[in-house]
C-alpha positions as MATLAB code, in Angstrom:
seq = 'XXXXXXXXXXXXXXXXXXXXXXXXXXXXXXXXXXXXXXXXXXXXXXXXXXXXXXXXXXXXXXXXXXXXXXXXXXXXXXXXXXXXXXXXXXXXXXXXXXXXXXXXXXXXXXXXXXXXXXXXXXXXXXXXXXXXXXXXXXXXXXXXXXXXXXXXXXXXXXXXXXXXXXXXXXXXXXXXXXXXXXXXXXXXXXXXXXXXXXXXXXXXXXXXXXXXXXXXXXXXXXXXXXXXXXXXXXXXXXXXXXXXXXXXXXXXXXXXXXXXXXXXXXXXXXXXXXXXXXXXXXXXXXXXXXXXXXXXXXXXXXXXXXXXXXXXXXXXXXXXXXXXXXXXXXXXXXXXXXXXXXXXXXXXXXXXXXXXXXXXXXXXXXXXXXXXXXXXXXXXXXXXXXXXXXXXXXXXXXXXXXXXXX';
ca = [
     105.524  254.685   61.843;
     106.918  251.935   59.623;
     105.289  249.773   56.959;
     106.000  246.088   56.226;
     104.958  244.234   53.050;
     105.049  240.493   52.363;
     103.969  238.148   49.565;
     102.541  234.668   50.073;
     101.047  231.713   48.180;
     101.335  230.990   44.472;
     102.862  233.737   42.298;
     101.031  235.662   39.588;
     102.085  237.902   36.733;
     100.918  241.011   38.624;
     101.700  240.309   42.281;
     104.621  242.735   41.984;
     102.262  245.392   40.640;
     100.524  245.221   44.022;
     103.923  245.453   45.703;
     104.752  248.534   43.601;
     101.474  250.158   44.644;
     102.064  249.356   48.309;
     105.613  250.753   48.268;
     104.493  253.895   46.442;
     101.714  254.426   48.977;
     104.243  254.016   51.778;
     106.351  256.751   50.174;
     103.405  259.079   49.477;
     101.984  258.645   53.005;
     105.365  259.458   54.571;
     106.016  256.250   56.460;
     109.373  256.532   58.210;
     110.652  253.223   56.836;
     109.265  250.708   54.332;
     110.308  247.137   55.014;
     109.925  243.956   52.944;
     109.573  240.466   54.416;
     111.280  237.737   52.374;
     109.188  234.580   51.931;
     106.161  236.055   53.619;
     105.450  235.327   57.278;
     108.436  232.946   57.364;
     110.780  235.861   56.675;
     109.287  237.708   59.622;
     109.884  234.722   61.899;
     113.440  234.214   60.583;
     114.288  237.938   60.662;
     114.870  238.132   56.915;
     113.703  241.714   56.455;
     114.933  244.183   53.843;
     114.426  247.942   53.706;
     113.388  249.903   50.615;
     115.856  252.575   49.500;
     113.585  255.387   48.309;
     116.250  257.067   46.210;
     117.182  253.833   44.453;
     113.476  252.984   44.048;
     112.957  256.195   42.083;
     116.323  256.098   40.288;
     115.785  252.665   38.734;
     112.090  253.403   38.045;
     111.223  250.409   40.217;
     107.530  251.294   40.389;
     107.012  250.762   36.660;
     109.584  247.987   36.349;
     107.902  245.961   39.088;
     104.695  246.098   37.034;
     106.622  244.319   34.269;
     108.109  241.635   36.508;
     106.065  238.426   36.985;
     106.293  236.113   40.007;
     106.911  237.042   43.655;
     110.063  239.156   43.823;
     110.024  238.867   47.633;
     109.705  235.096   47.527;
     106.745  233.274   49.010;
     105.634  230.647   51.515;
     102.676  228.424   52.394;
     102.929  228.719   56.161;
      99.723  228.004   58.064;
      99.395  229.705   61.439;
      98.134  227.515   64.292;
      94.470  227.646   65.268;
      95.553  228.076   68.877;
      96.218  231.790   69.409;
      98.245  230.917   72.510;
     100.873  229.205   70.358;
     104.375  230.653   70.768;
     104.555  231.522   67.060;
     102.190  234.472   67.534;
     104.322  235.954   70.276;
     107.395  235.600   68.039;
     105.664  237.277   65.094;
     104.562  240.284   67.122;
     107.947  240.598   68.780;
     109.479  240.859   65.292;
     106.856  243.408   64.238;
     107.580  245.460   67.341;
     111.333  245.212   66.770;
     110.934  246.987   63.418;
     108.300  249.394   64.826;
     105.762  248.238   62.242;
     102.509  250.195   62.368;
     101.056  248.770   59.119;
     101.623  245.243   57.813;
     100.306  244.394   54.317;
     100.126  240.733   53.301;
      99.656  240.084   49.574;
      98.135  236.686   48.831;
      95.115  234.484   48.164;
      92.573  232.508   50.221;
      95.207  230.950   52.488;
      97.123  234.190   53.014;
      93.920  235.869   54.117;
      93.679  233.118   56.750;
      96.980  234.493   58.067;
      95.627  238.063   58.079;
      92.469  236.887   59.868;
      94.384  235.014   62.582;
      96.866  237.842   63.195;
      93.936  240.204   63.677;
      92.309  237.719   66.046;
      95.536  237.814   68.079;
      95.475  241.628   68.029;
      91.959  241.545   69.445;
      92.790  238.869   72.014;
      95.824  240.767   73.316;
      94.235  244.245   72.870;
      97.191  245.412   70.751;
      96.793  249.003   69.574;
     100.078  249.815   67.836;
      99.683  247.917   64.553;
      97.193  247.434   61.704;
      97.334  244.247   59.611;
      95.545  244.132   56.248;
      95.453  241.870   53.199;
      95.909  242.520   49.492;
      94.259  239.902   47.228;
      95.720  237.907   44.333;
      95.290  234.547   42.581;
      95.163  233.282   39.006;
      92.402  230.860   40.030;
      89.843  233.690   40.372;
      88.258  231.890   43.310;
      88.325  234.688   45.912;
      84.886  235.396   47.338;
      83.474  238.938   47.700;
      85.356  240.056   44.558;
      84.202  240.368   40.961;
      87.573  238.971   39.895;
      91.042  238.425   41.311;
      94.289  240.198   40.338;
      96.428  237.765   38.351;
      93.460  236.063   36.699;
      93.331  238.436   33.708;
      97.008  237.981   32.854;
      96.794  234.212   33.249;
      93.768  234.155   30.936;
      95.663  236.295   28.429;
      98.565  233.840   28.413;
      96.384  230.715   28.291;
      94.390  231.945   25.299;
      97.494  233.131   23.472;
      99.025  229.683   24.027;
      95.854  227.952   22.812;
      95.908  229.910   19.561;
      99.556  228.952   19.065;
      98.766  225.310   19.790;
      95.955  225.353   17.220;
      98.395  226.610   14.568;
     100.431  223.452   15.097;
      97.432  221.094   15.259;
      95.980  222.190   11.940;
      99.000  221.394    9.768;
      98.277  217.638    9.446;
      95.446  216.103    7.369;
      94.943  213.166    9.761;
      92.518  213.205   12.668;
      94.102  214.208   15.971;
      93.259  215.576   19.415;
      95.379  217.836   21.605;
      94.379  218.042   25.266;
      95.629  221.149   27.076;
      95.767  220.919   30.879;
      95.117  224.247   32.609;
      95.387  225.196   36.279;
      92.299  225.119   38.492;
      92.015  222.665   41.369;
      88.374  223.151   42.399;
      87.210  226.152   40.356;
      87.316  226.115   36.559;
      87.459  229.852   35.859;
      90.787  229.804   34.025;
      89.904  226.771   31.903;
      86.512  228.306   31.090;
      88.306  231.328   29.630;
      89.753  229.016   26.963;
      86.613  229.770   24.957;
      88.025  233.295   24.494;
      90.504  231.763   22.047;
      87.562  231.390   19.639;
      86.815  235.134   19.760;
      86.573  236.645   16.270;
      87.715  233.415   14.587;
      85.842  231.743   11.736;
      86.433  228.297   13.291;
      86.750  227.112   16.866;
      90.247  227.199   18.313;
      89.038  225.263   21.380;
      86.379  222.628   20.709;
      85.596  221.433   24.239;
      86.434  222.314   27.837;
      86.181  220.158   30.959;
      85.979  221.914   34.351;
      86.149  220.737   37.984;
      82.493  221.767   38.331;
      81.443  219.384   35.521;
      79.924  215.964   36.172;
      80.646  213.792   33.129;
      81.328  210.102   32.674;
      84.076  208.819   30.373;
      81.309  207.641   28.059;
      79.911  211.211   27.959;
      83.363  212.534   27.083;
      83.858  209.949   24.349;
      80.486  210.791   22.773;
      81.183  214.537   22.844;
      84.581  214.047   21.243;
      83.180  211.750   18.540;
      80.567  214.362   17.693;
      83.190  217.102   17.416;
      85.357  214.890   15.186;
      82.495  214.902   12.678;
      82.930  218.685   12.442;
      86.710  219.042   12.645;
      89.619  216.665   11.948;
      91.823  218.264   14.592;
      90.476  219.040   18.043;
      91.874  221.164   20.867;
      90.321  220.326   24.246;
      90.955  222.309   27.429;
      90.992  220.341   30.703;
      91.187  221.741   34.231;
      93.827  220.064   36.375;
      91.063  219.419   38.915;
      88.600  217.802   36.499;
      87.626  214.212   37.216;
      85.253  211.823   35.489;
      82.026  211.209   37.410;
      82.950  207.644   38.390;
      86.532  208.665   39.246;
      87.923  205.916   37.005;
      90.898  208.148   36.165;
      91.624  209.107   39.782;
      94.478  206.654   40.402;
      97.797  208.444   41.024;
      96.331  211.809   40.057;
      97.371  213.480   43.300;
     101.123  213.736   43.116;
     102.011  215.472   46.400;
     100.826  218.018   48.944;
     102.095  221.530   49.565;
     103.455  222.349   52.977;
     101.359  224.331   55.413;
      97.841  224.245   54.038;
      98.258  220.681   52.715;
      96.547  221.280   49.372;
      97.042  218.458   46.868;
      99.505  219.335   44.109;
      97.682  217.742   41.219;
      98.547  217.181   37.597;
      98.172  214.544   34.941;
      94.443  214.350   34.260;
      94.975  215.700   30.738;
      97.389  212.881   29.922;
      95.042  210.297   31.439;
      92.132  211.445   29.267;
      94.452  211.600   26.270;
      95.532  207.988   26.824;
      91.944  206.853   27.354;
      90.674  208.469   24.136;
      93.651  207.142   22.162;
      92.858  203.597   23.294;
      89.108  203.935   22.777;
      89.078  205.711   19.410;
      92.421  204.583   17.965;
      93.292  208.176   17.112;
      96.396  210.315   17.547;
      96.259  212.177   20.865;
      98.687  214.179   22.959;
      98.604  216.349   26.059;
     100.172  219.763   26.636;
     100.450  220.717   30.320;
     100.820  224.501   30.653;
     101.720  224.139   34.351;
     103.467  226.945   36.283;
     104.157  229.170   33.254;
     100.486  230.203   33.520;
     101.391  232.072   36.717;
     104.647  233.693   35.641;
     104.341  234.614   31.973;
     105.609  238.062   30.985;
     102.545  238.396   28.724;
     100.883  240.700   31.266;
      97.471  242.316   30.885;
      97.798  246.074   31.376;
      94.306  246.221   32.883;
      95.181  243.471   35.338;
      98.440  245.167   36.285;
      96.798  248.543   36.867;
      94.094  247.027   39.065;
      96.648  245.071   41.096;
      98.676  248.265   41.577;
      95.632  250.164   42.854;
      94.786  247.385   45.318;
      98.359  247.453   46.627;
      98.209  251.212   47.048;
      94.825  251.028   48.782;
      95.986  248.297   51.155;
      98.601  250.640   52.628;
      96.355  253.717   52.462;
      93.497  251.944   54.252;
      95.864  250.061   56.530;
      97.419  253.249   57.856;
      94.368  253.869   60.056;
      92.451  250.564   59.936;
      93.061  246.894   60.573;
      91.398  243.603   59.589;
      90.386  244.579   56.064;
      91.091  243.735   52.417;
      90.592  246.073   49.432;
      88.525  244.389   46.720;
      87.243  244.896   43.168;
      83.558  245.364   42.341;
      82.241  245.632   38.781;
      79.677  248.341   38.048;
      79.104  247.456   34.403;
      80.451  245.353   31.539;
      80.252  247.668   28.537;
      81.948  250.011   28.873;
      83.794  248.193   31.606;
      83.802  250.049   34.910;
      84.786  248.951   38.395;
      84.921  250.408   41.884;
      87.198  249.613   44.811;
      85.674  248.517   48.096;
      86.798  246.658   51.225;
      85.813  243.487   53.061;
      87.035  241.551   56.092;
      89.476  238.625   55.803;
      86.925  236.192   57.252;
      84.868  236.626   54.058;
      87.747  235.404   51.849;
      89.911  233.151   54.034;
      89.563  229.415   53.298;
      86.627  229.944   50.941;
      86.322  229.315   47.188;
      84.212  231.082   44.582;
      83.162  228.718   41.816;
      81.559  229.378   38.437;
      77.806  230.101   38.886;
      75.654  227.057   38.230;
      73.460  228.966   35.774;
      76.551  229.501   33.599;
      77.346  225.790   33.670;
      73.897  224.484   32.739;
      74.407  225.309   29.053;
      77.766  225.576   27.257;
      76.384  228.297   24.979;
      75.532  230.391   28.040;
      78.957  229.705   29.558;
      80.714  230.844   26.373;
      78.700  234.068   26.241;
      79.091  234.827   29.952;
      82.811  234.077   30.146;
      83.504  236.248   27.094;
      81.647  239.253   28.549;
      83.202  238.667   31.961;
      86.834  238.122   30.972;
      87.440  240.163   27.833;
      87.860  243.506   29.662;
      90.374  241.916   32.045;
      92.893  240.895   29.371;
      93.037  244.253   27.582;
      96.312  246.056   26.972;
      99.928  244.934   27.028;
     102.936  245.773   29.189;
     106.003  246.583   27.105;
     108.755  244.308   28.366;
     112.515  244.732   28.752;
     115.033  242.645   26.835;
     118.815  242.528   27.126;
     120.757  240.966   24.231;
     117.501  239.448   23.046;
     116.667  237.861   26.406;
     113.757  238.773   28.693;
     115.052  240.929   31.546;
     113.499  242.361   34.715;
     114.115  244.411   37.856;
     115.878  242.657   40.757;
     115.275  243.131   44.469;
     118.807  244.396   45.077;
     118.092  247.222   42.627;
     115.952  249.095   45.174;
     116.767  247.868   48.701;
     119.394  249.198   51.107;
];
């Protein structure tokens, strides 16, 4: 009875918290061996498998140190399994699983990774395999996983984004001339993370963020110009949050926006809309503008929400606990109430999450005042608490994989 854990898709600040929970569950539930697949399903195909050393894991306090370590310590991949279950790749995967006598395989990832979990379970059913359970463990900073109140990684990303926005505002306010700073935030099709930028205004006597543009919005460039002009009557220096996936209604700014495509699931790797709007407003209003692109640091900041980390850990633990006797499931978060914040843990099937996207409810988007109120109530509990980090000679430090593998 052996357990295997892999990580896939884009990293988050708490994906290793889920790994810590999964490893600890493997120890507590007395699995014979606990294996780790490097670079997700690709590591399984390439036989790049490492084994956890339980004594070293405890000696270096890896459980708690993993909760401090952002990004995927096991590496990641964006490998899309074929639709055809008769493809040779499935046979190779299950031969590798059998080689290591894996009885429970936990795959930590987002929408696309749950596609992998779904297809592997379809193969199990097709071949009537009874010696392995394969389950998912959710994560994404985009907060677009269906069936869940929120996604692990989202809270920490929101914490970083809003901390950065407050720092940016400190710089913007030092000059007496009119200026606009556009801040581009991740979110290809769902604007959850950009919407949280309104949290930066929490308990401030003036707005830190004046406007936010989301992928769900439908606005023309003329609409944007009018909104900005109106805000400039109230404040000399504006900070405007822009989702990377936002586009003007007429798609005038669409040229060259899509830079490349990731391998496997072929999602567009997009960036640059913030700079395009910045250039447009500069030309139209003859005003100083600039764009700050937060980019990948949103996923890997060591400014980790303690609440987010704890929830990710519990989901990792539950994935192994549930996966010991069940297959084709994913542990998820459900909110019981906002104040005081309380959640419960439940499960769903991969088909309910794979290749689907949860967007901001339309009733939140119809009125910016409603959106600000809703996003504050929704997100504030998720960014609470801090993880005390490690520093060596003044530099950020973190646990390494070789610290706890054989």
